[in-house]
LORO-849774 format. One record per residue: residue in one letter; x, y, z of N, C-alpha, C in turn. Coordinates in pm, whole numbers, padded with zeros to 5 digits, always signed. Layout:
BEGIN
aXYZXYZXYZ ...
***
This chain:
BEGIN
m-03602+00773+02848-03589+00915+02878-03714+00961+02953 a-03696+01055+03041-03806+01109+03120-03900+01190+03031 k-04026+01195+03071-04126+01269+02995-04142+01409+03054 f-04148+01507+02964-04164+01647+03007-04311+01673+03037 i-04338+01718+03157-04473+01757+03198-04465+01901+03246 y-04535+01987+03174-04535+02130+03207-04640+02156+03314 s-04597+02207+03426-04686+02224+03541-04795+02330+03517 m-04770+02423+03427-04870+02529+03401-04940+02508+03267 q-04946+02384+03219-05010+02355+03091-05157+02393+03092 n-05225+02372+03205-05367+02408+03211-05387+02559+03195 i-05295+02636+03247-05304+02783+03231-05280+02820+03086 l-05180+02756+03024-05152+02782+02883-05273+02745+02797 d-05338+02634+02829-05458+02595+02755-05567+02700+02769 i-05582+02753+02888-05682+02860+02911-05646+02983+02829 k-05518+03016+02823-05474+03132+02744-05506+03113+02596 y-05488+02989+02546-05526+02960+02408-05675+02984+02386 k-05757+02936+02480-05902+02953+02468-05941+03101+02475 l-05878+03174+02566-05908+03317+02577-05870+03391+02449 e-05758+03352+02390-05716+03415+02265-05816+03385+02155 e-05863+03262+02147-05962+03226+02046-06092+03303+02066 q-06134+03318+02192-06255+03396+02220-06236+03542+02177 a-06120+03597+02206-06093+03736+02170-06092+03751+02018 k-06036+03654+01947-06036+03660+01801-06179+03654+01747 t-06262+03570+01808-06401+03558+01766-06476+03689+01791 e-06455+03747+01910-06520+03875+01941-06476+03983+01843 y-06348+03983+01809-06298+04082+01713-06365+04062+01577 a-06374+03938+01533-06435+03910+01403-06581+03953+01402 l-06652+03927+01512-06793+03968+01520-06806+04120+01519 a-06721+04187+01595-06725+04334+01600-06692+04393+01463 k-06595+04333+01396-06556+04381+01262-06671+04361+01163 a-06738+04246+01173-06852+04221+01084-06964+04321+01111 e-06989+04350+01238-07092+04449+01274-07055+04587+01218 l-06928+04623+01231-06883+04752+01177-06905+04757+01027 d-06866+04652+00957-06886+04648+00811-07033+04663+00775 e-07119+04595+00849-07263+04604+00823-07315+04747+00846 q-07271+04809+00954-07316+04945+00984-07262+05045+00881 q-07141+05023+00835-07086+05110+00731-07164+05093+00600 q-07206+04971+00572-07287+04946+00452-07421+05019+00462 i-07481+05015+00579-07608+05087+00599-07587+05236+00579 l-07478+05289+00633-07448+05432+00616-07430+05466+00469 w-07360+05383+00396-07340+05406+00253-07474+05407+00180 q-07562+05312+00215-07694+05306+00152-07775+05432+00182 l-07766+05481+00304-07837+05605+00339-07784+05722+00257 h-07652+05728+00241-07594+05834+00157-07648+05824+00014 q-07656+05702-00037-07706+05683-00173-07852+05728-00185 r-07932+05696-00085-08073+05738-00087-08084+05890-00082 r-07999+05953+00001-08002+06098+00011-07965+06161-00124 v-07863+06106-00188-07823+06157-00319-07939+06142-00418 g-08007+06028-00411-08122+06006-00500-08232+06108-00476 y-08265+06132-00349-08367+06232-00317-08323+06371-00361 s-08195+06402-00342-08145+06534-00383-08157+06551-00534 e-08125+06445-00607-08138+06454-00754-08284+06470-00795 q-08373+06398-00729-08517+06412-00759-08564+06553-00728 l-08514+06608-00616-08552+06743-00579-08504+06842-00683 t-08381+06827-00728-08326+06916-00831-08408+06905-00959 d-08442+06782-00996-08524+06762-01117-08661+06826-01100 s-08721+06812-00984-08855+06867-00960-08853+07019-00963 i-08748+07078-00909-08740+07224-00907-08721+07277-01048 s-08638+07208-01128-08614+07257-01262-08730+07225-01356 a-08812+07130-01323-08927+07097-01407-09047+07182-01363 e-09159+07132-01385-09283+07200-01350-09294+07213-01199 l-09329+07327-01150-09333+07353-01008-09457+07288-00945 v-09431+07181-00869-09537+07117-00791-09490+07130-00648 l-09549+07226-00579-09501+07263-00447-09506+07148-00347 k-09611+07069-00351-09623+06958-00257-09512+06855-00279 e-09482+06823-00403-09376+06727-00435-09239+06779-00392 i-09217+06908-00417-09088+06969-00377-09073+06964-00226 r-09180+06997-00156-09176+06995-00008-09151+06853+00043 n-09216+06755-00017-09196+06615+00023-09051+06572+00000 l-08995+06611-00112-08856+06575-00141-08759+06646-00047 q-08788+06771-00013-08704+06843+00083-08709+06773+00219 d-08829+06732+00258-08842+06659+00384-08767+06526+00379 a-08775+06459+00265-08705+06331+00249-08553+06352+00260 v-08502+06458+00198-08358+06488+00205-08317+06517+00349 e-08397+06598+00419-08367+06630+00560-08375+06505+00647 n-08473+06421+00619-08487+06297+00694-08364+06207+00673 m-08317+06200+00550-08197+06120+00521-08075+06178+00591 k-08063+06310+00595-07951+06373+00665-07953+06334+00813 y-08073+06335+00872-08087+06297+01013-08048+06151+01032 k-08100+06063+00947-08068+05921+00957-07918+05896+00938 i-07857+05973+00850-07713+05960+00826-07635+05999+00951 r-07676+06107+01017-07609+06148+01142-07621+06039+01248 i-07741+05985+01261-07764+05877+01359-07678+05756+01323 q-07680+05719+01195-07603+05602+01152-07453+05626+01168 a-07408+05748+01148-07266+05780+01168-07226+05757+01314 m-07319+05789+01406-07291+05762+01549-07286+05611+01575 v-07374+05537+01509-07373+05391+01524-07242+05334+01471 v-07196+05387+01359-07069+05342+01302-06954+05373+01397 k-06954+05493+01456-06848+05530+01552-06848+05434+01671 k-06968+05401+01719-06978+05307+01831-06923+05170+01790 a-06957+05127+01669-06906+04998+01620-06754+05002+01604 e-06701+05117+01561-06555+05131+01548-06487+05119+01685 r-06546+05183+01786-06490+05172+01922-06494+05028+01970 k-06604+04959+01938-06618+04819+01976-06508+04735+01910 v-06480+04763+01784-06373+04691+01712-06238+04721+01777 e-06214+04847+01810-06087+04884+01873-06069+04813+02007 l-06176+04807+02087-06169+04737+02215-06145+04587+02195 a-06213+04529+02099-06197+04386+02072-06055+04358+02022 e-06003+04449+01942-05866+04432+01891-05765+04441+02005 a-05787+04535+02096-05697+04549+02211-05703+04424+02299 k-05825+04374+02319-05842+04253+02399-05772+04134+02332 m-05786+04125+02201-05723+04018+02126-05571+04028+02134 t-05518+04148+02121-05374+04169+02129-05322+04131+02267 y-05395+04170+02370-05356+04135+02506-05356+03984+02526 a-05460+03917+02476-05470+03772+02489-05354+03703+02416 m-05317+03756+02301-05206+03698+02225-05075+03715+02301 k-05055+03831+02361-04933+03855+02438-04927+03762+02559 e-05041+03745+02625-05045+03654+02741-05010+03512+02700 r-05070+03468+02590-05043+03333+02542-04896+03316+02506 k-04839+03414+02438-04698+03407+02400-04608+03405+02523 t-04646+03480+02625-04568+03481+02749-04565+03341+02811 y-04682+03277+02817-04687+03144+02876-04620+03040+02787 e-04624+03059+02657-04551+02969+02568-04401+02982+02591 k-04356+03105+02611-04212+03128+02636-04172+03064+02769 l-04259+03076+02871-04231+03011+02998-04222+02859+02981 k-04310+02805+02899-04306+02660+02873-04177+02622+02803 e-04136+02701+02703-04010+02674+02633-03892+02679+02729 n-03891+02778+02818-03784+02789+02916-03783+02669+03010 a-03901+02627+03054-03911+02511+03142-03863+02385+03070 f-03893+02373+02942-03848+02258+02865-03696+02258+02851 e-03637+02375+02831-03491+02385+02822-03426+02342+02954 v-03482+02386+03065-03432+02346+03197-03445+02195+03212 f-03559+02141+03170-03581+01996+03177-03475+01921+03094 k-03450+01969+02974-03349+01902+02889-03211+01908+02954 q-03178+02021+03015-03048+02033+03083-03040+01936+03201 e-03150+01922+03275-03151+01830+03388-03137+01686+03341 v-03205+01652+03232-03194+01516+03177-03051+01492+03130 q-02993+01590+03062-02856+01578+03013-02759+01560+03131 a-02780+01637+03236-02693+01627+03354-02708+01489+03417 q-02832+01439+03426-02856+01306+03483-02789+01198+03398 e-02802+01210+03265-02739+01112+03177-02587+01117+03189 s-02530+01236+03199-02385+01250+03216-02341+01186+03347 k-02420+01208+03451-02387+01149+03581-02390+00997+03573 e-02491+00943+03507-02501+00799+03493-02385+00743+03412 i-02346+00813+03307-02233+00769+03224-02104+00772+03306 d-02085+00879+03385-01967+00889+03470-01963+00775+03571 e-02079+00746+03633-02084+00637+03730-02054+00503+03663 l-02106+00483+03543-02081+00360+03470-01934+00346+03437 n-01873+00456+03391-01730+00454+03360-01647+00430+03486 s-01685+00491+03596-01614+00470+03722-01625+00324+03765 f-01744+00268+03750-01766+00128+03786-01679+00036+03699 r-01679+00063+03568-01598-00018+03477-01450-00007+03512 y-01404+00115+03537-01264+00135+03572-01231+00061+03703 g-01323+00070+03799-01303+00001+03928-01298-00149+03908 m-01386-00202+03823-01387-00347+03796-01259-00389+03726 k-01209-00305+03634-01085-00336+03564-00969-00341+03664 a-00967-00243+03754-00860-00237+03853-00865-00357+03944 i-00986-00399+03982-00999-00517+04070-00954-00643+03997 k-00994-00658+03870-00952-00775+03791-00801-00778+03776 q-00744-00662+03756-00600-00655+03736-00528-00693+03866 q-00580-00652+03980-00521-00689+04109-00533-00839+04133 v-00648-00893+04093-00669-01036+04112-00571-01115+04023 v-00551-01067+03900-00460-01134+03808-00316-01122+03860 e-00280-01011+03915-00144-00990+03965-00120-01070+04094 s-00220-01098+04166-00199-01169+04293-00186-01315+04276 
***
């Protein structure tokens, strides 16, 4: 039987590689997003801690310098949280872009796989047609040989 050789196999191989790269980029972007979200959560926790210390300081003995330092620390944490929230948003956009790229790469790969499947079906039909033709020729040859033998016997 003839061997199936897909003429666009090199393109399909490239599509597989591009899909793998896109998956890797997505995984890296997702990991970065998770890390940035963790940092944001830690900043929120620090701010809560400073706020609690400030509340405790105000309700305890009034030490103006300590209260002012804690207020500054709370404001500083609020600022850092805003900055980190922007970093998280940027990381989210990066994840969305990587996901879109990955989805596109997967669609491209599936398209080329479908083309390969279609080409293989055409190949199988051609092989089947060739085999049918060969069988018909063989049967015709056998029938012709039988007819010739029969004529020879009758003569």
